[in-house]
C-alpha positions as CSV (number, residue, x, y, z in Angstrom):
1,M,103.6,99.2,45.3
2,L,106.7,98.0,43.6
3,K,108.1,94.6,44.9
4,V,111.6,93.1,44.7
5,R,112.2,89.4,44.3
6,K,115.4,88.6,46.3
7,D,118.0,86.0,45.4
8,D,116.4,83.5,47.9
9,G,113.0,83.8,46.2
10,T,111.4,86.0,48.9
11,I,109.5,89.1,47.9
12,E,109.7,92.4,49.7
13,S,108.7,96.0,49.2
14,F,111.0,98.3,47.2
15,N,113.3,100.4,49.4
16,K,115.6,102.9,47.8
17,Y,117.7,103.2,51.0
18,K,118.8,99.6,50.5
19,I,120.3,100.6,47.1
20,I,122.1,103.5,48.7
21,E,123.6,101.2,51.4
22,S,124.5,98.6,48.8
23,V,126.3,101.2,46.7
24,R,128.2,102.5,49.7
25,K,129.1,99.1,51.0
26,E,130.2,97.7,47.6
27,T,131.9,100.7,46.1
28,G,132.8,103.2,48.8
29,C,131.1,105.9,46.6
30,E,129.1,108.4,48.6
31,G,127.7,111.9,48.4
32,Q,124.9,113.8,46.9
33,V,125.5,112.5,43.4
34,I,124.8,108.9,44.7
35,N,121.6,110.1,46.2
36,Q,120.6,111.6,42.8
37,V,121.5,108.4,41.0
38,V,119.3,106.4,43.3
39,D,116.5,108.9,43.0
40,D,116.7,108.6,39.2
41,V,116.7,104.8,39.5
42,E,113.7,104.8,41.8
43,Q,111.7,107.0,39.3
44,I,112.7,104.7,36.4
45,L,111.6,101.5,38.2
46,I,108.4,103.0,39.7
47,S,107.3,104.3,36.3
48,S,108.0,101.0,34.6
49,P,105.1,98.6,33.9
50,L,106.7,96.0,36.1
51,Q,105.2,95.1,39.4
52,I,108.0,92.8,40.6
53,I,111.7,93.5,39.9
54,T,114.9,91.7,40.7
55,G,118.2,92.7,42.2
56,P,120.1,92.2,39.0
57,L,117.7,94.6,37.2
58,I,118.2,97.2,39.9
59,R,122.0,96.8,39.6
60,E,121.8,97.3,35.7
61,V,119.7,100.5,36.1
62,V,122.1,101.8,38.7
63,N,125.1,101.1,36.5
64,S,123.5,102.8,33.5
65,K,123.0,105.9,35.7
66,F,126.6,105.7,36.9
67,L,127.6,105.9,33.2
68,E,125.3,108.9,32.6
69,H,126.9,110.7,35.5
70,E,130.4,109.7,34.4
71,L,130.9,107.7,37.7
72,F,133.1,105.2,35.9
73,E,134.9,103.9,39.0
74,C,131.6,103.4,40.9
75,R,130.2,101.5,37.9
76,K,133.3,99.3,37.7
77,K,133.1,98.4,41.4
78,Y,129.3,97.8,41.3
79,T,129.2,95.6,38.2
80,R,128.8,92.0,39.0
81,V,130.8,89.5,37.0
82,G,129.5,86.0,36.9
83,M,128.5,83.2,34.7
84,P,125.1,82.7,33.2
85,L,122.9,80.1,34.9
86,Y,123.0,77.9,31.8
87,D,126.8,77.6,32.0
């Protein structure tokens, strides 16, 4: 089963419903197309050779799917802006 390493270092099982809630909370975007985006993201992550993934990786895959579905406003709101750790 796919695991997610959280920002605090803990590891938990992957749960696509947490992605849906995150998208709704952070962007206000809802509807069937968001469910389709998250289903696509789940398939990509599960079919990857990775056993442990991170929140930032999930966010990148979600944003790439937003672009594919031309959900530009959702992508803009869901993109994290920050400084690299080495800065």
